Residue, then its C-alpha position, 0 to 999 in steps of 0.5 A: m829432232h825434227e821441226s813441228g809441222d803443226a800450225f794455228v789456222a784461222v779463217v777471217d773474212g774468207v782468208v785462211c791465215v796460217c801460223p806455223w808453231r816452229t816449236r824447235l826454233r822457239g825451244w832454242l830461243a827459249l833456252q838462250r833466255l833461261d840464264e836470265s830467269l834461273p840462278p846458275p845452280v838451278l839452271d845447271a840442275v835442270l839442264p846440265p851445261v853439256v846439254r846446253r852446249q849441245a843444243a847451242a851447237d845444234y842451233e848454230r848448225w841449223l842456222e847455217r842452213n836456215p839463215d832467214a828463219r824467224p819465229w812466227i810466235k813470240t812468247a813470254t812467261w808469267q806476263v804479257p810485255l806491256r809493249w805488245f799492247v801498243l799493237f791493239s785497241d780495246d775494241e779488238r779485245e775478245y773475252d770468253k769466261g769459259g763454260p760449265d763443261g770445263e771450257a777454258p777461258v779465252l782472252r785475246y786481241r786480233t788486228p790486221m798487220v797494217q794496223a799493228r804497224r801503224r800503231v807501233a810507228r805512232g807509239l814510237r813517235t809519242l814515246r821519243d817525243a816524251i821520254e829518253e831512249g831506254p828499254l821501253i822504246d828499244g822493246l817497241v823498236e824490236v817489235g816493229r822490226w819483227l812485224e816487218e817480216f810478215h805479209p801486209r795482209s797478215l793478222v797479229e794476235l795476242d793471246y793470254g794463253g795459260l795465263v787465263h788459268m792463273v788470274p781470277e775470273a773477275r780480274l780477267a774480266e776487268d783486264r783492259s790492258a790495251a785500253d790503258t796502254a792507249e790512254g797512256l800514249a794519248a795522254l803523253r801526246a796531249g802533254d798530260g803527264a799525270r794521266a799518263g802516269a796513272a795509266y802506266e801505274r794501273l798497267t804495272e800494278r796489274w802485271r806485277e800481281i800476276r808475275d808475283r804468282q810464280f813465287a807462290n806455293 
């Protein structure tokens, strides 16, 4: 199996930005996370242990030849992790509800790399001053380390991808998750726990409803 040569390409202010898909690498990484989302009997039925062991061995051999390889794209299933919204502001939100000829809706954010790194650093300072170390801080630290791997003139994009087909149009149009995230962090910096809690509740409730759709039939 060969790595994909495909990439996303965007021209912004005359600068060509290229994001390689690296489908094979992302597939290996996704395979490592399957045991977190599927019960063992289901996982064994979908991907027998011998197949998983072979894939893991292939990945290890590939890593020996490509020790500095990294994914250019991070993905999540049935959700957008809340920590990703820290990188963006509401005025960077792009929403298109789609067209009458079947064009799919689009909801995404895009920001310069330097701005994303600045927001992560500020967000980490705020969280560490307000709460104890835990998964929320650890997740944002991991995002910050990933961003460090890229050229400072890069762009960072958060795209809802296939989630736009799972969320009703009205809910999609009113989704202001980056704004709620920014409001929550601003409230923490101001010492307003009640306002921070309200923003966090809006976020968690919105994304809980979306995640629960994976269990619908």
